[in-house]
A tleap script that builds the chain and sets N, CA, C and O, in Angstrom:
source leaprc.protein.ff14SB
mol = sequence {
  NMET LEU ILE ALA ALA ALA CYS GLY LYS LYS
  GLU GLU GLN GLU MET PRO VAL PRO ALA ALA
  ALA ALA PHE PRO VAL GLN THR ILE THR LEU
  GLN ASP ALA ALA VAL PHE GLN GLU TYR THR
  ALA ASN GLN GLU GLY TYR GLN ASN VAL GLU
  ILE ARG PRO LYS VAL ASP GLY PHE ILE GLN
  LYS THR ASP LEU GLY LYS GLY PRO LEU ILE
  ARG LYS GLY GLN LEU LEU CPHE
}
set mol.1.N position { 31.574 31.445 65.242 }
set mol.1.CA position { 32.580 30.466 65.005 }
set mol.1.C position { 32.088 29.336 64.104 }
set mol.1.O position { 32.842 28.791 63.299 }
set mol.2.N position { 30.896 29.022 64.245 }
set mol.2.CA position { 30.343 27.947 63.425 }
set mol.2.C position { 30.360 28.337 61.950 }
set mol.2.O position { 30.625 27.509 61.079 }
set mol.3.N position { 30.077 29.592 61.689 }
set mol.3.CA position { 30.064 30.059 60.308 }
set mol.3.C position { 31.476 30.069 59.752 }
set mol.3.O position { 31.678 29.693 58.598 }
set mol.4.N position { 32.441 30.481 60.522 }
set mol.4.CA position { 33.819 30.527 60.063 }
set mol.4.C position { 34.352 29.127 59.799 }
set mol.4.O position { 35.146 28.941 58.877 }
set mol.5.N position { 33.944 28.158 60.567 }
set mol.5.CA position { 34.400 26.785 60.377 }
set mol.5.C position { 33.804 26.192 59.106 }
set mol.5.O position { 34.453 25.389 58.437 }
set mol.6.N position { 32.590 26.573 58.770 }
set mol.6.CA position { 31.930 26.041 57.576 }
set mol.6.C position { 32.553 26.596 56.310 }
set mol.6.O position { 32.524 25.923 55.280 }
set mol.7.N position { 33.103 27.769 56.342 }
set mol.7.CA position { 33.696 28.380 55.161 }
set mol.7.C position { 35.146 27.982 54.980 }
set mol.7.O position { 35.751 28.314 53.961 }
set mol.8.N position { 35.706 27.294 55.922 }
set mol.8.CA position { 37.106 26.911 55.815 }
set mol.8.C position { 37.324 25.929 54.675 }
set mol.8.O position { 36.431 25.153 54.334 }
set mol.9.N position { 38.515 25.965 54.087 }
set mol.9.CA position { 38.831 25.094 52.955 }
set mol.9.C position { 39.314 23.756 53.483 }
set mol.9.O position { 40.262 23.687 54.265 }
set mol.10.N position { 38.661 22.712 53.055 }
set mol.10.CA position { 39.067 21.366 53.436 }
set mol.10.C position { 39.905 20.800 52.309 }
set mol.10.O position { 39.735 21.173 51.148 }
set mol.11.N position { 40.776 19.935 52.641 }
set mol.11.CA position { 41.569 19.284 51.604 }
set mol.11.C position { 40.654 18.386 50.773 }
set mol.11.O position { 39.850 17.618 51.302 }
set mol.12.N position { 40.804 18.508 49.468 }
set mol.12.CA position { 39.962 17.709 48.574 }
set mol.12.C position { 40.472 16.278 48.559 }
set mol.12.O position { 41.664 16.020 48.384 }
set mol.13.N position { 39.556 15.375 48.741 }
set mol.13.CA position { 39.912 13.961 48.704 }
set mol.13.C position { 39.591 13.439 47.304 }
set mol.13.O position { 38.526 13.720 46.753 }
set mol.14.N position { 40.512 12.686 46.745 }
set mol.14.CA position { 40.273 12.109 45.420 }
set mol.14.C position { 39.324 10.926 45.551 }
set mol.14.O position { 39.513 10.033 46.376 }
set mol.15.N position { 38.304 10.952 44.714 }
set mol.15.CA position { 37.331 9.861 44.719 }
set mol.15.C position { 37.920 8.712 43.905 }
set mol.15.O position { 38.453 8.952 42.822 }
set mol.16.N position { 37.841 7.496 44.382 }
set mol.16.CA position { 38.373 6.368 43.609 }
set mol.16.C position { 37.526 6.141 42.353 }
set mol.16.O position { 36.297 6.190 42.409 }
set mol.17.N position { 38.185 5.894 41.233 }
set mol.17.CA position { 37.504 5.631 39.964 }
set mol.17.C position { 37.134 4.155 39.935 }
set mol.17.O position { 37.997 3.295 40.110 }
set mol.18.N position { 35.843 3.855 39.712 }
set mol.18.CA position { 35.457 2.434 39.670 }
set mol.18.C position { 36.082 1.745 38.453 }
set mol.18.O position { 36.245 2.353 37.395 }
set mol.19.N position { 36.422 0.489 38.622 }
set mol.19.CA position { 37.025 -0.290 37.531 }
set mol.19.C position { 35.971 -0.550 36.456 }
set mol.19.O position { 34.790 -0.721 36.755 }
set mol.20.N position { 36.414 -0.576 35.218 }
set mol.20.CA position { 35.498 -0.836 34.104 }
set mol.20.C position { 35.006 -2.276 34.182 }
set mol.20.O position { 35.779 -3.201 34.431 }
set mol.21.N position { 33.703 -2.445 33.964 }
set mol.21.CA position { 33.110 -3.780 34.006 }
set mol.21.C position { 33.453 -4.528 32.716 }
set mol.21.O position { 33.515 -3.926 31.645 }
set mol.22.N position { 33.672 -5.817 32.819 }
set mol.22.CA position { 33.990 -6.649 31.651 }
set mol.22.C position { 32.696 -7.225 31.080 }
set mol.22.O position { 31.903 -7.832 31.800 }
set mol.23.N position { 32.495 -7.028 29.781 }
set mol.23.CA position { 31.330 -7.558 29.093 }
set mol.23.C position { 31.796 -8.410 27.919 }
set mol.23.O position { 32.839 -8.129 27.330 }
set mol.24.N position { 31.022 -9.468 27.565 }
set mol.24.CA position { 31.407 -10.283 26.409 }
set mol.24.C position { 31.229 -9.476 25.119 }
set mol.24.O position { 30.281 -8.701 24.991 }
set mol.25.N position { 32.131 -9.660 24.184 }
set mol.25.CA position { 32.108 -8.941 22.913 }
set mol.25.C position { 32.036 -9.962 21.789 }
set mol.25.O position { 32.704 -10.995 21.827 }
set mol.26.N position { 31.208 -9.655 20.780 }
set mol.26.CA position { 31.080 -10.550 19.640 }
set mol.26.C position { 31.328 -9.752 18.365 }
set mol.26.O position { 30.808 -8.648 18.205 }
set mol.27.N position { 32.115 -10.307 17.471 }
set mol.27.CA position { 32.395 -9.660 16.196 }
set mol.27.C position { 31.238 -9.933 15.243 }
set mol.27.O position { 30.795 -11.074 15.109 }
set mol.28.N position { 30.756 -8.900 14.590 }
set mol.28.CA position { 29.625 -9.019 13.676 }
set mol.28.C position { 30.151 -9.113 12.253 }
set mol.28.O position { 31.029 -8.351 11.849 }
set mol.29.N position { 29.595 -10.068 11.492 }
set mol.29.CA position { 29.972 -10.220 10.088 }
set mol.29.C position { 28.741 -9.993 9.217 }
set mol.29.O position { 27.622 -10.313 9.619 }
set mol.30.N position { 28.949 -9.448 8.038 }
set mol.30.CA position { 27.872 -9.204 7.095 }
set mol.30.C position { 27.639 -10.471 6.276 }
set mol.30.O position { 28.572 -11.008 5.680 }
set mol.31.N position { 26.390 -10.948 6.249 }
set mol.31.CA position { 26.061 -12.139 5.475 }
set mol.31.C position { 24.584 -12.120 5.121 }
set mol.31.O position { 23.799 -11.402 5.741 }
set mol.32.N position { 24.207 -12.909 4.125 }
set mol.32.CA position { 22.812 -13.025 3.725 }
set mol.32.C position { 22.090 -13.928 4.711 }
set mol.32.O position { 22.650 -14.911 5.195 }
set mol.33.N position { 20.852 -13.587 5.003 }
set mol.33.CA position { 20.037 -14.400 5.899 }
set mol.33.C position { 18.844 -14.930 5.108 }
set mol.33.O position { 18.140 -14.165 4.448 }
set mol.34.N position { 18.625 -16.213 5.175 }
set mol.34.CA position { 17.498 -16.827 4.483 }
set mol.34.C position { 16.264 -16.716 5.366 }
set mol.34.O position { 16.236 -17.223 6.488 }
set mol.35.N position { 15.249 -16.048 4.843 }
set mol.35.CA position { 13.995 -15.907 5.571 }
set mol.35.C position { 13.001 -16.846 4.905 }
set mol.35.O position { 12.708 -16.707 3.718 }
set mol.36.N position { 12.489 -17.790 5.662 }
set mol.36.CA position { 11.593 -18.792 5.101 }
set mol.36.C position { 10.425 -18.983 6.049 }
set mol.36.O position { 10.615 -19.252 7.235 }
set mol.37.N position { 9.223 -18.844 5.525 }
set mol.37.CA position { 8.027 -19.109 6.312 }
set mol.37.C position { 7.108 -19.972 5.464 }
set mol.37.O position { 6.994 -19.773 4.254 }
set mol.38.N position { 6.465 -20.916 6.095 }
set mol.38.CA position { 5.611 -21.851 5.376 }
set mol.38.C position { 4.165 -21.637 5.802 }
set mol.38.O position { 3.868 -21.541 6.993 }
set mol.39.N position { 3.267 -21.563 4.822 }
set mol.39.CA position { 1.850 -21.363 5.085 }
set mol.39.C position { 1.059 -22.433 4.345 }
set mol.39.O position { 1.503 -22.937 3.313 }
set mol.40.N position { -0.089 -22.773 4.860 }
set mol.40.CA position { -0.981 -23.683 4.151 }
set mol.40.C position { -1.962 -22.840 3.338 }
set mol.40.O position { -2.415 -21.789 3.793 }
set mol.41.N position { -2.284 -23.309 2.135 }
set mol.41.CA position { -3.186 -22.543 1.272 }
set mol.41.C position { -3.789 -23.457 0.218 }
set mol.41.O position { -3.277 -24.543 -0.052 }
set mol.42.N position { -4.866 -23.008 -0.360 }
set mol.42.CA position { -5.476 -23.652 -1.517 }
set mol.42.C position { -5.328 -22.697 -2.685 }
set mol.42.O position { -5.491 -21.487 -2.531 }
set mol.43.N position { -5.019 -23.239 -3.851 }
set mol.43.CA position { -4.774 -22.397 -5.011 }
set mol.43.C position { -5.746 -22.765 -6.115 }
set mol.43.O position { -5.943 -23.943 -6.415 }
set mol.44.N position { -6.350 -21.755 -6.715 }
set mol.44.CA position { -7.263 -21.961 -7.834 }
set mol.44.C position { -6.910 -20.995 -8.942 }
set mol.44.O position { -6.385 -19.910 -8.694 }
set mol.45.N position { -7.202 -21.396 -10.164 }
set mol.45.CA position { -6.976 -20.508 -11.299 }
set mol.45.C position { -8.056 -19.440 -11.376 }
set mol.45.O position { -9.117 -19.572 -10.766 }
set mol.46.N position { -7.777 -18.376 -12.134 }
set mol.46.CA position { -8.779 -17.332 -12.330 }
set mol.46.C position { -9.947 -17.863 -13.148 }
set mol.46.O position { -11.099 -17.479 -12.946 }
set mol.47.N position { -9.624 -18.746 -14.066 }
set mol.47.CA position { -10.647 -19.314 -14.927 }
set mol.47.C position { -10.390 -20.818 -15.016 }
set mol.47.O position { -9.336 -21.243 -15.489 }
set mol.48.N position { -11.342 -21.614 -14.566 }
set mol.48.CA position { -11.211 -23.070 -14.622 }
set mol.48.C position { -11.968 -23.578 -15.849 }
set mol.48.O position { -13.087 -23.146 -16.127 }
set mol.49.N position { -11.350 -24.487 -16.563 }
set mol.49.CA position { -11.970 -25.023 -17.776 }
set mol.49.C position { -11.901 -26.540 -17.751 }
set mol.49.O position { -11.072 -27.134 -17.061 }
set mol.50.N position { -12.788 -27.148 -18.516 }
set mol.50.CA position { -12.746 -28.593 -18.714 }
set mol.50.C position { -12.336 -28.841 -20.160 }
set mol.50.O position { -12.881 -28.232 -21.081 }
set mol.51.N position { -11.393 -29.721 -20.351 }
set mol.51.CA position { -10.935 -30.047 -21.703 }
set mol.51.C position { -11.484 -31.422 -22.057 }
set mol.51.O position { -11.192 -32.417 -21.395 }
set mol.52.N position { -12.287 -31.454 -23.117 }
set mol.52.CA position { -12.892 -32.709 -23.557 }
set mol.52.C position { -12.606 -32.900 -25.045 }
set mol.52.O position { -12.596 -31.935 -25.809 }
set mol.53.N position { -12.379 -34.123 -25.444 }
set mol.53.CA position { -12.123 -34.365 -26.873 }
set mol.53.C position { -13.418 -34.287 -27.685 }
set mol.53.O position { -14.510 -34.508 -27.161 }
set mol.54.N position { -13.272 -33.971 -28.968 }
set mol.54.CA position { -14.428 -33.923 -29.865 }
set mol.54.C position { -14.741 -35.302 -30.442 }
set mol.54.O position { -15.837 -35.541 -30.949 }
set mol.55.N position { -13.772 -36.197 -30.357 }
set mol.55.CA position { -13.956 -37.549 -30.895 }
set mol.55.C position { -13.605 -38.560 -29.813 }
set mol.55.O position { -12.926 -38.232 -28.840 }
set mol.56.N position { -14.074 -39.793 -29.989 }
set mol.56.CA position { -13.728 -40.863 -29.057 }
set mol.56.C position { -12.328 -41.379 -29.369 }
set mol.56.O position { -11.882 -41.325 -30.516 }
set mol.57.N position { -11.637 -41.879 -28.349 }
set mol.57.CA position { -10.320 -42.460 -28.569 }
set mol.57.C position { -9.424 -42.249 -27.354 }
set mol.57.O position { -9.866 -41.765 -26.312 }
set mol.58.N position { -8.153 -42.624 -27.511 }
set mol.58.CA position { -7.166 -42.491 -26.442 }
set mol.58.C position { -6.081 -41.507 -26.860 }
set mol.58.O position { -5.700 -41.457 -28.030 }
set mol.59.N position { -5.594 -40.741 -25.928 }
set mol.59.CA position { -4.497 -39.808 -26.204 }
set mol.59.C position { -3.193 -40.583 -26.119 }
set mol.59.O position { -2.887 -41.176 -25.084 }
set mol.60.N position { -2.423 -40.582 -27.198 }
set mol.60.CA position { -1.153 -41.295 -27.227 }
set mol.60.C position { 0.032 -40.358 -27.024 }
set mol.60.O position { 1.086 -40.797 -26.565 }
set mol.61.N position { -0.119 -39.073 -27.358 }
set mol.61.CA position { 0.995 -38.137 -27.272 }
set mol.61.C position { 0.449 -36.732 -27.015 }
set mol.61.O position { -0.610 -36.364 -27.523 }
set mol.62.N position { 1.182 -35.959 -26.224 }
set mol.62.CA position { 0.843 -34.547 -26.037 }
set mol.62.C position { 2.022 -33.700 -26.489 }
set mol.62.O position { 3.173 -34.128 -26.399 }
set mol.63.N position { 1.734 -32.505 -26.971 }
set mol.63.CA position { 2.791 -31.597 -27.415 }
set mol.63.C position { 3.339 -30.752 -26.264 }
set mol.63.O position { 4.274 -29.976 -26.462 }
set mol.64.N position { 2.780 -30.889 -25.087 }
set mol.64.CA position { 3.185 -30.081 -23.929 }
set mol.64.C position { 3.661 -30.977 -22.796 }
set mol.64.O position { 3.254 -32.134 -22.696 }
set mol.65.N position { 4.507 -30.449 -21.964 }
set mol.65.CA position { 4.916 -31.167 -20.755 }
set mol.65.C position { 3.873 -30.943 -19.662 }
set mol.65.O position { 2.781 -30.436 -19.921 }
set mol.66.N position { 4.220 -31.321 -18.463 }
set mol.66.CA position { 3.290 -31.185 -17.354 }
set mol.66.C position { 3.407 -29.791 -16.738 }
set mol.66.O position { 4.488 -29.395 -16.303 }
set mol.67.N position { 2.307 -29.050 -16.701 }
set mol.67.CA position { 2.253 -27.772 -16.009 }
set mol.67.C position { 2.638 -26.517 -16.759 }
set mol.67.O position { 2.876 -25.508 -16.095 }
set mol.68.N position { 2.725 -26.480 -18.101 }
set mol.68.CA position { 3.088 -25.219 -18.766 }
set mol.68.C position { 1.897 -24.260 -18.840 }
set mol.68.O position { 0.752 -24.668 -18.648 }
set mol.69.N position { 2.172 -23.001 -19.117 }
set mol.69.CA position { 1.137 -21.989 -19.294 }
set mol.69.C position { 0.515 -22.172 -20.674 }
set mol.69.O position { 1.232 -22.261 -21.671 }
set mol.70.N position { -0.805 -22.227 -20.739 }
set mol.70.CA position { -1.528 -22.463 -21.992 }
set mol.70.C position { -2.247 -21.181 -22.393 }
set mol.70.O position { -2.830 -20.499 -21.551 }
set mol.71.N position { -2.201 -20.858 -23.679 }
set mol.71.CA position { -2.906 -19.686 -24.203 }
set mol.71.C position { -4.133 -20.134 -24.991 }
set mol.71.O position { -4.211 -21.273 -25.451 }
set mol.72.N position { -5.068 -19.237 -25.136 }
set mol.72.CA position { -6.298 -19.536 -25.868 }
set mol.72.C position { -5.963 -19.876 -27.318 }
set mol.72.O position { -5.227 -19.146 -27.982 }
set mol.73.N position { -6.508 -20.986 -27.802 }
set mol.73.CA position { -6.296 -21.408 -29.179 }
set mol.73.C position { -5.026 -22.219 -29.409 }
set mol.73.O position { -4.750 -22.611 -30.543 }
set mol.74.N position { -4.251 -22.478 -28.369 }
set mol.74.CA position { -2.994 -23.218 -28.513 }
set mol.74.C position { -3.277 -24.715 -28.673 }
set mol.74.O position { -4.180 -25.254 -28.032 }
set mol.75.N position { -2.497 -25.382 -29.535 }
set mol.75.CA position { -2.643 -26.811 -29.779 }
set mol.75.C position { -2.177 -27.592 -28.552 }
set mol.75.O position { -1.053 -27.412 -28.084 }
set mol.76.N position { -3.045 -28.456 -28.036 }
set mol.76.CA position { -2.709 -29.245 -26.849 }
set mol.76.C position { -2.279 -30.658 -27.207 }
set mol.76.O position { -1.338 -31.192 -26.620 }
set mol.77.N position { -2.985 -31.282 -28.195 }
set mol.77.CA position { -2.701 -32.677 -28.531 }
set mol.77.C position { -2.368 -32.804 -29.985 }
set mol.77.O position { -2.098 -33.906 -30.463 }
savepdb mol mol.pdb
quit
């Protein structure tokens, strides 16, 4: 009898479906992001030179502004 009772068909009970959980949603937009990092450093040229005049006197005018790239043989004053 125990075996016959175990094989009997029981009415299927519907399992309750859990409610969907609510999560915050954020809309994503495409945009440029500025990446900036600051480091401390010392900077030196590949070749350091000293510029000295061939004659005595004072410099009254230069043909260059401050900080331009100078080539070998270029007129400075």
